[in-house]
Structures are given as C-alpha cells and as structure tokens.
PDB file as gemmi writes it, atoms N, CA and C in Angstrom:
CRYST1    1.000    1.000    1.000  90.00  90.00  90.00 P 1                      
ATOM      1  N   UNK A   1     -16.397  43.981 -44.157  1.00  0.00           N  
ATOM      2  CA  UNK A   1     -15.127  43.651 -43.547  1.00  0.00           C  
ATOM      3  C   UNK A   1     -14.752  42.187 -43.761  1.00  0.00           C  
ATOM      4  N   UNK A   2     -15.743  41.334 -43.842  1.00  0.00           N  
ATOM      5  CA  UNK A   2     -15.478  39.916 -44.000  1.00  0.00           C  
ATOM      6  C   UNK A   2     -14.605  39.648 -45.229  1.00  0.00           C  
ATOM      7  N   UNK A   3     -14.780  40.470 -46.253  1.00  0.00           N  
ATOM      8  CA  UNK A   3     -14.009  40.282 -47.483  1.00  0.00           C  
ATOM      9  C   UNK A   3     -12.525  40.580 -47.305  1.00  0.00           C  
ATOM     10  N   UNK A   4     -12.146  41.180 -46.175  1.00  0.00           N  
ATOM     11  CA  UNK A   4     -10.745  41.515 -45.926  1.00  0.00           C  
ATOM     12  C   UNK A   4     -10.039  40.526 -44.998  1.00  0.00           C  
ATOM     13  N   UNK A   5     -10.721  39.497 -44.556  1.00  0.00           N  
ATOM     14  CA  UNK A   5     -10.116  38.545 -43.618  1.00  0.00           C  
ATOM     15  C   UNK A   5      -8.940  37.798 -44.237  1.00  0.00           C  
ATOM     16  N   UNK A   6      -9.060  37.429 -45.497  1.00  0.00           N  
ATOM     17  CA  UNK A   6      -7.965  36.720 -46.173  1.00  0.00           C  
ATOM     18  C   UNK A   6      -6.702  37.588 -46.170  1.00  0.00           C  
ATOM     19  N   UNK A   7      -6.859  38.851 -46.479  1.00  0.00           N  
ATOM     20  CA  UNK A   7      -5.718  39.774 -46.465  1.00  0.00           C  
ATOM     21  C   UNK A   7      -5.176  39.948 -45.046  1.00  0.00           C  
ATOM     22  N   UNK A   8      -6.067  40.049 -44.059  1.00  0.00           N  
ATOM     23  CA  UNK A   8      -5.651  40.224 -42.665  1.00  0.00           C  
ATOM     24  C   UNK A   8      -4.857  39.029 -42.149  1.00  0.00           C  
ATOM     25  N   UNK A   9      -5.017  37.883 -42.801  1.00  0.00           N  
ATOM     26  CA  UNK A   9      -4.318  36.671 -42.385  1.00  0.00           C  
ATOM     27  C   UNK A   9      -2.986  36.470 -43.109  1.00  0.00           C  
ATOM     28  N   UNK A  10      -2.569  37.438 -43.904  1.00  0.00           N  
ATOM     29  CA  UNK A  10      -1.309  37.296 -44.631  1.00  0.00           C  
ATOM     30  C   UNK A  10      -0.121  37.328 -43.677  1.00  0.00           C  
ATOM     31  N   UNK A  11       0.931  36.660 -44.078  1.00  0.00           N  
ATOM     32  CA  UNK A  11       2.117  36.435 -43.248  1.00  0.00           C  
ATOM     33  C   UNK A  11       2.687  37.698 -42.583  1.00  0.00           C  
ATOM     34  N   UNK A  12       2.814  38.824 -43.276  1.00  0.00           N  
ATOM     35  CA  UNK A  12       3.442  39.988 -42.631  1.00  0.00           C  
ATOM     36  C   UNK A  12       2.687  40.496 -41.402  1.00  0.00           C  
ATOM     37  N   UNK A  13       1.396  40.197 -41.311  1.00  0.00           N  
ATOM     38  CA  UNK A  13       0.612  40.714 -40.199  1.00  0.00           C  
ATOM     39  C   UNK A  13       0.703  39.849 -38.940  1.00  0.00           C  
ATOM     40  N   UNK A  14       1.093  38.604 -39.079  1.00  0.00           N  
ATOM     41  CA  UNK A  14       1.121  37.684 -37.938  1.00  0.00           C  
ATOM     42  C   UNK A  14       1.971  38.237 -36.797  1.00  0.00           C  
ATOM     43  N   UNK A  15       3.155  38.729 -37.096  1.00  0.00           N  
ATOM     44  CA  UNK A  15       4.023  39.278 -36.045  1.00  0.00           C  
ATOM     45  C   UNK A  15       3.411  40.515 -35.396  1.00  0.00           C  
ATOM     46  N   UNK A  16       2.703  41.290 -36.166  1.00  0.00           N  
ATOM     47  CA  UNK A  16       2.043  42.479 -35.603  1.00  0.00           C  
ATOM     48  C   UNK A  16       1.018  42.044 -34.567  1.00  0.00           C  
ATOM     49  N   UNK A  17       0.194  41.061 -34.914  1.00  0.00           N  
ATOM     50  CA  UNK A  17      -0.819  40.577 -33.972  1.00  0.00           C  
ATOM     51  C   UNK A  17      -0.173  39.980 -32.724  1.00  0.00           C  
ATOM     52  N   UNK A  18       0.894  39.225 -32.924  1.00  0.00           N  
ATOM     53  CA  UNK A  18       1.557  38.548 -31.799  1.00  0.00           C  
ATOM     54  C   UNK A  18       2.259  39.523 -30.855  1.00  0.00           C  
ATOM     55  N   UNK A  19       2.784  40.616 -31.388  1.00  0.00           N  
ATOM     56  CA  UNK A  19       3.579  41.541 -30.582  1.00  0.00           C  
ATOM     57  C   UNK A  19       2.815  42.794 -30.152  1.00  0.00           C  
ATOM     58  N   UNK A  20       1.582  42.901 -30.546  1.00  0.00           N  
ATOM     59  CA  UNK A  20       0.824  44.116 -30.293  1.00  0.00           C  
ATOM     60  C   UNK A  20       0.479  44.301 -28.819  1.00  0.00           C  
ATOM     61  N   UNK A  21       0.448  45.550 -28.410  1.00  0.00           N  
ATOM     62  CA  UNK A  21       0.030  45.880 -27.044  1.00  0.00           C  
ATOM     63  C   UNK A  21      -1.477  46.156 -26.988  1.00  0.00           C  
ATOM     64  N   UNK A  22      -2.148  46.011 -28.119  1.00  0.00           N  
ATOM     65  CA  UNK A  22      -3.610  46.163 -28.165  1.00  0.00           C  
ATOM     66  C   UNK A  22      -4.215  44.879 -28.751  1.00  0.00           C  
ATOM     67  N   UNK A  23      -5.414  44.527 -28.324  1.00  0.00           N  
ATOM     68  CA  UNK A  23      -6.072  43.325 -28.859  1.00  0.00           C  
ATOM     69  C   UNK A  23      -6.508  43.524 -30.308  1.00  0.00           C  
ATOM     70  N   UNK A  24      -6.543  42.424 -31.032  1.00  0.00           N  
ATOM     71  CA  UNK A  24      -7.083  42.414 -32.383  1.00  0.00           C  
ATOM     72  C   UNK A  24      -8.319  41.534 -32.391  1.00  0.00           C  
ATOM     73  N   UNK A  25      -9.333  41.962 -33.119  1.00  0.00           N  
ATOM     74  CA  UNK A  25     -10.590  41.210 -33.203  1.00  0.00           C  
ATOM     75  C   UNK A  25     -10.950  41.043 -34.672  1.00  0.00           C  
ATOM     76  N   UNK A  26     -11.326  39.825 -35.018  1.00  0.00           N  
ATOM     77  CA  UNK A  26     -11.722  39.505 -36.385  1.00  0.00           C  
ATOM     78  C   UNK A  26     -13.198  39.125 -36.367  1.00  0.00           C  
ATOM     79  N   UNK A  27     -13.958  39.716 -37.271  1.00  0.00           N  
ATOM     80  CA  UNK A  27     -15.409  39.585 -37.269  1.00  0.00           C  
ATOM     81  C   UNK A  27     -15.867  38.582 -38.327  1.00  0.00           C  
ATOM     82  N   UNK A  28     -16.649  37.608 -37.881  1.00  0.00           N  
ATOM     83  CA  UNK A  28     -17.321  36.651 -38.761  1.00  0.00           C  
ATOM     84  C   UNK A  28     -16.353  35.848 -39.622  1.00  0.00           C  
ATOM     85  N   UNK A  29     -15.228  35.449 -39.038  1.00  0.00           N  
ATOM     86  CA  UNK A  29     -14.258  34.618 -39.751  1.00  0.00           C  
ATOM     87  C   UNK A  29     -14.752  33.181 -39.804  1.00  0.00           C  
ATOM     88  N   UNK A  30     -14.536  32.542 -40.898  1.00  0.00           N  
ATOM     89  CA  UNK A  30     -14.869  31.119 -41.034  1.00  0.00           C  
ATOM     90  C   UNK A  30     -13.691  30.246 -40.628  1.00  0.00           C  
ATOM     91  N   UNK A  31     -12.571  30.884 -40.287  1.00  0.00           N  
ATOM     92  CA  UNK A  31     -11.349  30.163 -39.937  1.00  0.00           C  
ATOM     93  C   UNK A  31     -10.962  30.444 -38.488  1.00  0.00           C  
ATOM     94  N   UNK A  32     -10.205  29.521 -37.903  1.00  0.00           N  
ATOM     95  CA  UNK A  32      -9.757  29.674 -36.517  1.00  0.00           C  
ATOM     96  C   UNK A  32      -8.732  30.807 -36.417  1.00  0.00           C  
ATOM     97  N   UNK A  33      -8.504  31.279 -35.195  1.00  0.00           N  
ATOM     98  CA  UNK A  33      -7.603  32.413 -34.972  1.00  0.00           C  
ATOM     99  C   UNK A  33      -6.187  32.154 -35.465  1.00  0.00           C  
ATOM    100  N   UNK A  34      -5.759  30.899 -35.538  1.00  0.00           N  
ATOM    101  CA  UNK A  34      -4.408  30.588 -36.007  1.00  0.00           C  
ATOM    102  C   UNK A  34      -4.160  31.080 -37.425  1.00  0.00           C  
ATOM    103  N   UNK A  35      -5.205  31.240 -38.195  1.00  0.00           N  
ATOM    104  CA  UNK A  35      -5.058  31.774 -39.560  1.00  0.00           C  
ATOM    105  C   UNK A  35      -4.413  33.155 -39.532  1.00  0.00           C  
ATOM    106  N   UNK A  36      -4.588  33.869 -38.434  1.00  0.00           N  
ATOM    107  CA  UNK A  36      -4.084  35.244 -38.333  1.00  0.00           C  
ATOM    108  C   UNK A  36      -2.740  35.347 -37.613  1.00  0.00           C  
ATOM    109  N   UNK A  37      -2.463  34.449 -36.696  1.00  0.00           N  
ATOM    110  CA  UNK A  37      -1.242  34.589 -35.879  1.00  0.00           C  
ATOM    111  C   UNK A  37      -0.132  33.613 -36.250  1.00  0.00           C  
ATOM    112  N   UNK A  38      -0.410  32.662 -37.122  1.00  0.00           N  
ATOM    113  CA  UNK A  38       0.612  31.724 -37.579  1.00  0.00           C  
ATOM    114  C   UNK A  38       1.024  32.135 -38.985  1.00  0.00           C  
ATOM    115  N   UNK A  39       2.195  32.742 -39.088  1.00  0.00           N  
ATOM    116  CA  UNK A  39       2.678  33.241 -40.367  1.00  0.00           C  
ATOM    117  C   UNK A  39       2.901  32.168 -41.411  1.00  0.00           C  
ATOM    118  N   UNK A  40       2.974  30.913 -40.993  1.00  0.00           N  
ATOM    119  CA  UNK A  40       3.193  29.811 -41.938  1.00  0.00           C  
ATOM    120  C   UNK A  40       1.888  29.167 -42.390  1.00  0.00           C  
ATOM    121  N   UNK A  41       0.775  29.701 -41.938  1.00  0.00           N  
ATOM    122  CA  UNK A  41      -0.525  29.126 -42.256  1.00  0.00           C  
ATOM    123  C   UNK A  41      -1.353  30.143 -43.033  1.00  0.00           C  
ATOM    124  N   UNK A  42      -1.806  29.766 -44.207  1.00  0.00           N  
ATOM    125  CA  UNK A  42      -2.635  30.676 -45.000  1.00  0.00           C  
ATOM    126  C   UNK A  42      -4.088  30.582 -44.536  1.00  0.00           C  
ATOM    127  N   UNK A  43      -4.861  31.588 -44.858  1.00  0.00           N  
ATOM    128  CA  UNK A  43      -6.275  31.595 -44.500  1.00  0.00           C  
ATOM    129  C   UNK A  43      -6.975  30.381 -45.128  1.00  0.00           C  
ATOM    130  N   UNK A  44      -6.629  30.081 -46.354  1.00  0.00           N  
ATOM    131  CA  UNK A  44      -7.259  28.966 -47.057  1.00  0.00           C  
ATOM    132  C   UNK A  44      -6.967  27.629 -46.402  1.00  0.00           C  
ATOM    133  N   UNK A  45      -5.762  27.469 -45.842  1.00  0.00           N  
ATOM    134  CA  UNK A  45      -5.357  26.187 -45.270  1.00  0.00           C  
ATOM    135  C   UNK A  45      -5.636  26.070 -43.773  1.00  0.00           C  
ATOM    136  N   UNK A  46      -6.083  27.138 -43.157  1.00  0.00           N  
ATOM    137  CA  UNK A  46      -6.421  27.085 -41.729  1.00  0.00           C  
ATOM    138  C   UNK A  46      -7.693  26.257 -41.539  1.00  0.00           C  
ATOM    139  N   UNK A  47      -7.818  25.670 -40.356  1.00  0.00           N  
ATOM    140  CA  UNK A  47      -9.011  24.884 -40.043  1.00  0.00           C  
ATOM    141  C   UNK A  47     -10.250  25.769 -40.031  1.00  0.00           C  
ATOM    142  N   UNK A  48     -11.351  25.200 -40.451  1.00  0.00           N  
ATOM    143  CA  UNK A  48     -12.624  25.906 -40.372  1.00  0.00           C  
ATOM    144  C   UNK A  48     -13.028  26.059 -38.909  1.00  0.00           C  
ATOM    145  N   UNK A  49     -13.697  27.150 -38.626  1.00  0.00           N  
ATOM    146  CA  UNK A  49     -14.184  27.438 -37.283  1.00  0.00           C  
ATOM    147  C   UNK A  49     -15.294  26.450 -36.931  1.00  0.00           C  
ATOM    148  N   UNK A  50     -15.110  25.714 -35.853  1.00  0.00           N  
ATOM    149  CA  UNK A  50     -16.132  24.763 -35.404  1.00  0.00           C  
ATOM    150  C   UNK A  50     -16.920  25.318 -34.219  1.00  0.00           C  
ATOM    151  N   UNK A  51     -16.348  26.309 -33.533  1.00  0.00           N  
ATOM    152  CA  UNK A  51     -16.963  26.831 -32.310  1.00  0.00           C  
ATOM    153  C   UNK A  51     -18.181  27.710 -32.589  1.00  0.00           C  
ATOM    154  N   UNK A  52     -18.260  28.243 -33.793  1.00  0.00           N  
ATOM    155  CA  UNK A  52     -19.363  29.133 -34.113  1.00  0.00           C  
ATOM    156  C   UNK A  52     -19.156  30.559 -33.621  1.00  0.00           C  
ATOM    157  N   UNK A  53     -17.946  30.891 -33.202  1.00  0.00           N  
ATOM    158  CA  UNK A  53     -17.678  32.250 -32.728  1.00  0.00           C  
ATOM    159  C   UNK A  53     -17.894  33.265 -33.842  1.00  0.00           C  
ATOM    160  N   UNK A  54     -18.540  34.349 -33.503  1.00  0.00           N  
ATOM    161  CA  UNK A  54     -18.762  35.446 -34.451  1.00  0.00           C  
ATOM    162  C   UNK A  54     -17.604  36.431 -34.383  1.00  0.00           C  
ATOM    163  N   UNK A  55     -17.093  36.660 -33.179  1.00  0.00           N  
ATOM    164  CA  UNK A  55     -15.931  37.529 -32.969  1.00  0.00           C  
ATOM    165  C   UNK A  55     -14.792  36.681 -32.430  1.00  0.00           C  
ATOM    166  N   UNK A  56     -13.625  36.820 -33.043  1.00  0.00           N  
ATOM    167  CA  UNK A  56     -12.442  36.090 -32.618  1.00  0.00           C  
ATOM    168  C   UNK A  56     -11.381  37.116 -32.267  1.00  0.00           C  
ATOM    169  N   UNK A  57     -10.906  37.069 -31.037  1.00  0.00           N  
ATOM    170  CA  UNK A  57      -9.912  38.037 -30.599  1.00  0.00           C  
ATOM    171  C   UNK A  57      -8.616  37.378 -30.204  1.00  0.00           C  
ATOM    172  N   UNK A  58      -7.556  38.155 -30.256  1.00  0.00           N  
ATOM    173  CA  UNK A  58      -6.233  37.676 -29.853  1.00  0.00           C  
ATOM    174  C   UNK A  58      -5.515  38.805 -29.144  1.00  0.00           C  
ATOM    175  N   UNK A  59      -4.939  38.462 -27.967  1.00  0.00           N  
ATOM    176  CA  UNK A  59      -4.200  39.452 -27.189  1.00  0.00           C  
ATOM    177  C   UNK A  59      -3.182  38.741 -26.318  1.00  0.00           C  
ATOM    178  N   UNK A  60      -1.915  39.091 -26.509  1.00  0.00           N  
ATOM    179  CA  UNK A  60      -0.817  38.558 -25.697  1.00  0.00           C  
ATOM    180  C   UNK A  60      -0.918  37.039 -25.497  1.00  0.00           C  
ATOM    181  N   UNK A  61      -0.874  36.316 -26.580  1.00  0.00           N  
ATOM    182  CA  UNK A  61      -0.900  34.850 -26.566  1.00  0.00           C  
ATOM    183  C   UNK A  61      -2.199  34.249 -26.042  1.00  0.00           C  
ATOM    184  N   UNK A  62      -3.259  35.029 -26.005  1.00  0.00           N  
ATOM    185  CA  UNK A  62      -4.538  34.523 -25.532  1.00  0.00           C  
ATOM    186  C   UNK A  62      -5.606  34.729 -26.596  1.00  0.00           C  
ATOM    187  N   UNK A  63      -6.294  33.655 -26.888  1.00  0.00           N  
ATOM    188  CA  UNK A  63      -7.402  33.686 -27.842  1.00  0.00           C  
ATOM    189  C   UNK A  63      -8.705  33.841 -27.076  1.00  0.00           C  
ATOM    190  N   UNK A  64      -9.618  34.578 -27.626  1.00  0.00           N  
ATOM    191  CA  UNK A  64     -10.949  34.695 -27.046  1.00  0.00           C  
ATOM    192  C   UNK A  64     -11.966  34.727 -28.184  1.00  0.00           C  
ATOM    193  N   UNK A  65     -13.081  34.058 -27.973  1.00  0.00           N  
ATOM    194  CA  UNK A  65     -14.122  34.039 -28.990  1.00  0.00           C  
ATOM    195  C   UNK A  65     -15.478  34.328 -28.382  1.00  0.00           C  
ATOM    196  N   UNK A  66     -16.327  34.967 -29.160  1.00  0.00           N  
ATOM    197  CA  UNK A  66     -17.673  35.317 -28.725  1.00  0.00           C  
ATOM    198  C   UNK A  66     -18.664  34.850 -29.782  1.00  0.00           C  
ATOM    199  N   UNK A  67     -19.592  34.028 -29.361  1.00  0.00           N  
ATOM    200  CA  UNK A  67     -20.588  33.512 -30.279  1.00  0.00           C  
ATOM    201  C   UNK A  67     -21.893  34.279 -30.192  1.00  0.00           C  
ATOM    202  N   UNK A  68     -22.719  34.082 -31.184  1.00  0.00           N  
ATOM    203  CA  UNK A  68     -24.049  34.673 -31.221  1.00  0.00           C  
ATOM    204  C   UNK A  68     -25.012  33.753 -30.471  1.00  0.00           C  
ATOM    205  N   UNK A  69     -25.968  34.335 -29.772  1.00  0.00           N  
ATOM    206  CA  UNK A  69     -26.944  33.560 -29.032  1.00  0.00           C  
ATOM    207  C   UNK A  69     -27.659  32.590 -29.970  1.00  0.00           C  
ATOM    208  N   UNK A  70     -27.584  31.303 -29.623  1.00  0.00           N  
ATOM    209  CA  UNK A  70     -28.187  30.226 -30.434  1.00  0.00           C  
ATOM    210  C   UNK A  70     -27.731  30.255 -31.894  1.00  0.00           C  
ATOM    211  N   UNK A  71     -26.563  30.843 -32.142  1.00  0.00           N  
ATOM    212  CA  UNK A  71     -26.018  30.970 -33.503  1.00  0.00           C  
ATOM    213  C   UNK A  71     -26.982  31.658 -34.463  1.00  0.00           C  
ATOM    214  N   UNK A  72     -27.805  32.549 -33.929  1.00  0.00           N  
ATOM    215  CA  UNK A  72     -28.741  33.312 -34.751  1.00  0.00           C  
ATOM    216  C   UNK A  72     -28.128  34.688 -35.018  1.00  0.00           C  
ATOM    217  N   UNK A  73     -27.998  35.023 -36.285  1.00  0.00           N  
ATOM    218  CA  UNK A  73     -27.362  36.276 -36.673  1.00  0.00           C  
ATOM    219  C   UNK A  73     -28.430  37.323 -36.967  1.00  0.00           C  
ATOM    220  N   UNK A  74     -28.635  38.201 -35.997  1.00  0.00           N  
ATOM    221  CA  UNK A  74     -29.539  39.331 -36.193  1.00  0.00           C  
ATOM    222  C   UNK A  74     -29.002  40.506 -35.380  1.00  0.00           C  
ATOM    223  N   UNK A  75     -29.643  41.639 -35.493  1.00  0.00           N  
ATOM    224  CA  UNK A  75     -29.131  42.840 -34.843  1.00  0.00           C  
ATOM    225  C   UNK A  75     -28.981  42.658 -33.333  1.00  0.00           C  
ATOM    226  N   UNK A  76     -29.945  42.045 -32.704  1.00  0.00           N  
ATOM    227  CA  UNK A  76     -29.916  41.868 -31.252  1.00  0.00           C  
ATOM    228  C   UNK A  76     -28.766  40.961 -30.806  1.00  0.00           C  
ATOM    229  N   UNK A  77     -28.564  39.842 -31.487  1.00  0.00           N  
ATOM    230  CA  UNK A  77     -27.495  38.927 -31.074  1.00  0.00           C  
ATOM    231  C   UNK A  77     -26.115  39.492 -31.387  1.00  0.00           C  
ATOM    232  N   UNK A  78     -26.014  40.233 -32.474  1.00  0.00           N  
ATOM    233  CA  UNK A  78     -24.731  40.863 -32.808  1.00  0.00           C  
ATOM    234  C   UNK A  78     -24.398  41.945 -31.779  1.00  0.00           C  
ATOM    235  N   UNK A  79     -25.385  42.747 -31.386  1.00  0.00           N  
ATOM    236  CA  UNK A  79     -25.153  43.772 -30.363  1.00  0.00           C  
ATOM    237  C   UNK A  79     -24.729  43.136 -29.040  1.00  0.00           C  
ATOM    238  N   UNK A  80     -25.370  42.030 -28.667  1.00  0.00           N  
ATOM    239  CA  UNK A  80     -24.999  41.322 -27.446  1.00  0.00           C  
ATOM    240  C   UNK A  80     -23.561  40.822 -27.518  1.00  0.00           C  
ATOM    241  N   UNK A  81     -23.180  40.309 -28.652  1.00  0.00           N  
ATOM    242  CA  UNK A  81     -21.827  39.793 -28.861  1.00  0.00           C  
ATOM    243  C   UNK A  81     -20.796  40.915 -28.684  1.00  0.00           C  
ATOM    244  N   UNK A  82     -21.062  42.051 -29.296  1.00  0.00           N  
ATOM    245  CA  UNK A  82     -20.161  43.193 -29.165  1.00  0.00           C  
ATOM    246  C   UNK A  82     -20.132  43.711 -27.728  1.00  0.00           C  
ATOM    247  N   UNK A  83     -21.258  43.691 -27.060  1.00  0.00           N  
ATOM    248  CA  UNK A  83     -21.326  44.140 -25.671  1.00  0.00           C  
ATOM    249  C   UNK A  83     -20.404  43.291 -24.790  1.00  0.00           C  
ATOM    250  N   UNK A  84     -20.445  41.981 -24.985  1.00  0.00           N  
ATOM    251  CA  UNK A  84     -19.559  41.095 -24.223  1.00  0.00           C  
ATOM    252  C   UNK A  84     -18.098  41.354 -24.564  1.00  0.00           C  
ATOM    253  N   UNK A  85     -17.817  41.588 -25.844  1.00  0.00           N  
ATOM    254  CA  UNK A  85     -16.449  41.911 -26.258  1.00  0.00           C  
ATOM    255  C   UNK A  85     -15.976  43.194 -25.585  1.00  0.00           C  
ATOM    256  N   UNK A  86     -16.802  44.232 -25.606  1.00  0.00           N  
ATOM    257  CA  UNK A  86     -16.403  45.515 -25.016  1.00  0.00           C  
ATOM    258  C   UNK A  86     -16.160  45.394 -23.514  1.00  0.00           C  
ATOM    259  N   UNK A  87     -16.910  44.533 -22.849  1.00  0.00           N  
ATOM    260  CA  UNK A  87     -16.681  44.297 -21.423  1.00  0.00           C  
ATOM    261  C   UNK A  87     -15.295  43.703 -21.199  1.00  0.00           C  
ATOM    262  N   UNK A  88     -14.927  42.745 -22.022  1.00  0.00           N  
ATOM    263  CA  UNK A  88     -13.598  42.127 -21.910  1.00  0.00           C  
ATOM    264  C   UNK A  88     -12.511  43.137 -22.262  1.00  0.00           C  
ATOM    265  N   UNK A  89     -12.717  43.938 -23.302  1.00  0.00           N  
ATOM    266  CA  UNK A  89     -11.728  44.950 -23.682  1.00  0.00           C  
ATOM    267  C   UNK A  89     -11.523  45.971 -22.566  1.00  0.00           C  
ATOM    268  N   UNK A  90     -12.589  46.316 -21.888  1.00  0.00           N  
ATOM    269  CA  UNK A  90     -12.471  47.248 -20.764  1.00  0.00           C  
ATOM    270  C   UNK A  90     -11.644  46.628 -19.638  1.00  0.00           C  
ATOM    271  N   UNK A  91     -11.862  45.352 -19.370  1.00  0.00           N  
ATOM    272  CA  UNK A  91     -11.056  44.669 -18.346  1.00  0.00           C  
ATOM    273  C   UNK A  91      -9.585  44.631 -18.749  1.00  0.00           C  
ATOM    274  N   UNK A  92      -9.334  44.389 -20.030  1.00  0.00           N  
ATOM    275  CA  UNK A  92      -7.947  44.385 -20.518  1.00  0.00           C  
ATOM    276  C   UNK A  92      -7.321  45.754 -20.281  1.00  0.00           C  
ATOM    277  N   UNK A  93      -8.075  46.791 -20.562  1.00  0.00           N  
ATOM    278  CA  UNK A  93      -7.568  48.154 -20.395  1.00  0.00           C  
ATOM    279  C   UNK A  93      -7.104  48.406 -18.962  1.00  0.00           C  
ATOM    280  N   UNK A  94      -7.861  47.903 -17.996  1.00  0.00           N  
ATOM    281  CA  UNK A  94      -7.546  48.195 -16.599  1.00  0.00           C  
ATOM    282  C   UNK A  94      -6.664  47.152 -15.926  1.00  0.00           C  
ATOM    283  N   UNK A  95      -6.666  45.906 -16.420  1.00  0.00           N  
ATOM    284  CA  UNK A  95      -5.885  44.865 -15.759  1.00  0.00           C  
ATOM    285  C   UNK A  95      -4.718  44.378 -16.600  1.00  0.00           C  
ATOM    286  N   UNK A  96      -4.799  44.593 -17.915  1.00  0.00           N  
ATOM    287  CA  UNK A  96      -3.759  44.076 -18.802  1.00  0.00           C  
ATOM    288  C   UNK A  96      -3.916  42.582 -19.081  1.00  0.00           C  
ATOM    289  N   UNK A  97      -5.027  41.997 -18.615  1.00  0.00           N  
ATOM    290  CA  UNK A  97      -5.254  40.559 -18.783  1.00  0.00           C  
ATOM    291  C   UNK A  97      -6.627  40.320 -19.419  1.00  0.00           C  
ATOM    292  N   UNK A  98      -6.710  39.198 -20.122  1.00  0.00           N  
ATOM    293  CA  UNK A  98      -7.995  38.765 -20.660  1.00  0.00           C  
ATOM    294  C   UNK A  98      -8.721  38.047 -19.543  1.00  0.00           C  
ATOM    295  N   UNK A  99      -9.830  38.601 -19.110  1.00  0.00           N  
ATOM    296  CA  UNK A  99     -10.636  37.992 -18.056  1.00  0.00           C  
ATOM    297  C   UNK A  99     -12.070  37.883 -18.537  1.00  0.00           C  
ATOM    298  N   UNK A 100     -12.551  36.653 -18.596  1.00  0.00           N  
ATOM    299  CA  UNK A 100     -13.931  36.416 -18.975  1.00  0.00           C  
ATOM    300  C   UNK A 100     -14.642  35.864 -17.761  1.00  0.00           C  
ATOM    301  N   UNK A 101     -15.692  36.525 -17.371  1.00  0.00           N  
ATOM    302  CA  UNK A 101     -16.439  36.096 -16.178  1.00  0.00           C  
ATOM    303  C   UNK A 101     -17.796  35.604 -16.575  1.00  0.00           C  
TER     304      UNK A 101                                                      
END                                                                             
C-alpha cells in the first residue's frame, strides 16, 4: 500500500478527504497529512513526517496520528497501533467526534 501514497495525495482526492463522512487513514507515510488534504501541495513537496506516526488519519478537519511503540516496526507494535486506531474509529462511529483518551 505504501507505493500508492503518492497517488492518494493527488489533487482530485483532497476534496474527497476533506468532505468525507468517514475517516481516511494512510499507512506508513513519510509525509505529513497535509500531503493528502491540501490540493495545492504535492506528495513530493510536502514536509517529511517528523512525529514518527505509522498511521495518519483525517476526519472532519481533525488530524490524528498513531506511532509504533519505541518506533520499532514489528508485528506486535503494528497490531498495537491498529488496535488504538480501531478504538478511535469506534468512538467516531458512536460520537461523531475524534476522541483520544
């Protein structure tokens, strides 16, 4: 999927992400979320990710990122990252808001 991030950041998709009633999540992007929601910014010209987030999400003008434990990429840390994401997605489903506790 990582090989499709450049395409996912193309201008026609920015409005879809911004206006969507469902969250979008980008996996293992080297670029900040603005690469996807700013139609005037290409993936190549977007700032590099400094936070170390493995999952980058966007929903109703709210960015959310989830990093890997100690920035170690293995099955256990990736599963933990997805688990935290799914918890937030479930809260969105029931509240309509991004809530991270």
